[in-house]
BATOR-758425 format. One record per residue (C-alpha): residue number from 1; residue in one letter; x, y, z. Coordinates in steps of 0.02 Angstrom, whole numbers, plus 50000, padded with zeros to 5 digits. Layout:
ATOM NUM A X Y Z
...
This chain:
ATOM 1 M 47390 52402 50859
ATOM 2 T 47460 52428 50667
ATOM 3 K 47627 52503 50731
ATOM 4 F 47670 52341 50816
ATOM 5 F 47624 52252 50652
ATOM 6 K 47727 52359 50548
ATOM 7 T 47876 52338 50658
ATOM 8 F 47845 52153 50662
ATOM 9 L 47842 52136 50484
ATOM 10 A 47996 52258 50465
ATOM 11 D 48106 52148 50586
ATOM 12 E 48218 52031 50500
ATOM 13 S 48319 51969 50654
ATOM 14 G 48229 51800 50634
ATOM 15 A 48273 51787 50430
ATOM 16 V 48447 51745 50486
ATOM 17 T 48411 51620 50605
ATOM 18 V 48317 51540 50476
ATOM 19 D 48448 51534 50353
ATOM 20 W 48567 51463 50462
ATOM 21 V 48455 51312 50514
ATOM 22 V 48420 51284 50327
ATOM 23 L 48609 51292 50279
ATOM 24 T 48644 51164 50427
ATOM 25 A 48514 51063 50383
ATOM 26 A 48594 51038 50209
ATOM 27 I 48760 51021 50266
ATOM 28 V 48703 50870 50371
ATOM 29 G 48598 50800 50228
ATOM 30 L 48747 50819 50117
ATOM 31 G 48858 50718 50244
ATOM 32 L 48722 50587 50269
ATOM 33 A 48723 50563 50077
ATOM 34 V 48915 50555 50075
ATOM 35 I 48924 50422 50210
ATOM 36 T 48791 50325 50120
ATOM 37 S 48885 50320 49948
ATOM 38 V 49050 50282 50031
ATOM 39 R 49003 50144 50167
ATOM 40 S 48986 49998 50030
ATOM 41 G 49161 50023 49963
ATOM 42 V 49229 50042 50135
ATOM 43 Q 49152 49886 50193
ATOM 44 S 49224 49782 50046
ATOM 45 L 49397 49853 50069
ATOM 46 G 49392 49805 50253
ATOM 47 T 49344 49625 50201
ATOM 48 D 49495 49624 50071
ATOM 49 I 49607 49683 50199
ATOM 50 Q 49549 49559 50329
ATOM 51 N 49567 49414 50202
ATOM 52 S 49741 49463 50149
ATOM 53 L 49793 49477 50339
ATOM 54 T 49716 49310 50386
ATOM 55 S 49799 49219 50249
ATOM 56 A 49966 49301 50265
ATOM 57 S 50115 49204 50349
ATOM 58 V 50259 49267 50445
ATOM 59 A 50424 49215 50416
ATOM 60 T 50525 49173 50557
ATOM 61 L 50710 49243 50558
ATOM 62 G 50799 49113 50680
ATOM 63 T 50883 49164 50817
ATOM 64 L 50937 49358 50820
ATOM 65 G 51066 49434 50927
ATOM 66 T 51170 49282 50969
ATOM 67 S 51329 49228 50916
ATOM 68 N 51385 49061 50857
């Protein structure tokens, strides 16, 4: 039974999995933080673009491609 515990404590294969889980969680957390910090700026920019396009007018060029 002591041999089992010694080999169990010496086995490091699960440590790599834990490292990858921690790294993945950190990357996901950083991604969410970036999305949260950028969201308000993007919404404001979208509103400004919408207002500009709504108030824009298109000039007519007349009849194109006809000879008079």
